[in-house]
C-alpha positions in Angstrom: -0.1 -0.1 0.1 1.1 3.7 -0.7 -0.2 6.6 1.4 0.7 10.4 1.6 1.5 11.6 4.7 3.1 15.5 5.2 5.7 15.2 7.0 8.2 17.6 8.5 12.2 17.1 7.2 13.9 18.2 10.4 13.3 15.4 12.4 14.9 12.3 13.1 14.3 8.8 12.0 12.8 7.7 15.4 10.5 10.5 15.3 9.7 9.8 11.6 9.0 6.2 12.0 6.7 7.1 15.0 4.9 9.7 12.7 4.5 7.3 9.8 3.3 4.4 12.2 1.0 6.4 13.6 -0.4 7.9 10.9 -1.0 4.7 9.3 -2.6 3.4 12.6 0.2 0.8 13.0 1.9 -0.7 16.2 4.9 -2.3 16.3 4.8 -2.7 19.8 1.4 -4.9 20.0 3.3 -7.8 17.7 6.6 -7.4 19.0 8.0 -6.9 15.1 9.6 -4.1 14.1 7.5 -2.3 11.1 9.8 -2.2 7.9 9.9 0.6 5.9 11.1 1.5 2.2 11.5 4.3 0.0 11.6 4.1 -3.3 14.8 6.2 -4.9 16.0 8.1 -8.1 16.9 4.6 -10.2 12.6 3.6 -8.9 14.2 0.7 -6.6 12.8 0.3 -3.1 15.5 0.9 -0.4 15.3 0.0 3.2 14.9 2.8 5.5 16.2 1.2 8.7 17.9 3.8 10.9 19.1 7.7 11.0 21.7 6.9 8.9 19.4 5.8 5.9 16.9 8.8 7.0 19.9 11.5 6.5 20.2 10.3 3.4 16.9 10.4 2.3 17.0 13.8 3.7 19.9 15.1 1.6 18.7 13.1 -1.7 15.5 15.2 -1.0 17.3 18.6 -0.6 19.7 18.0 -3.1 16.7 17.1 -5.7 14.2 19.7 -4.5 12.3 16.7 -4.1 8.6 17.3 -2.0 7.4 13.8 -2.6 8.9 10.5 -0.7 7.6 7.4 -1.7 7.4 4.7 1.5 
């Protein structure tokens, strides 16, 4: 499934993760499993978004390309 969610880019990965799971009514704690997030990069490949380092790469990519949309 794909969803459009407006989020600020000046947040860290933990905040991003909580924001996405809350907006999509997903609770990773109820099942004990972490929800996996992937994003679509400039090559149209889906790449795992799994921590602060990945989030920083995404933010830089969005800023460099003046992108406003991230497909997660």
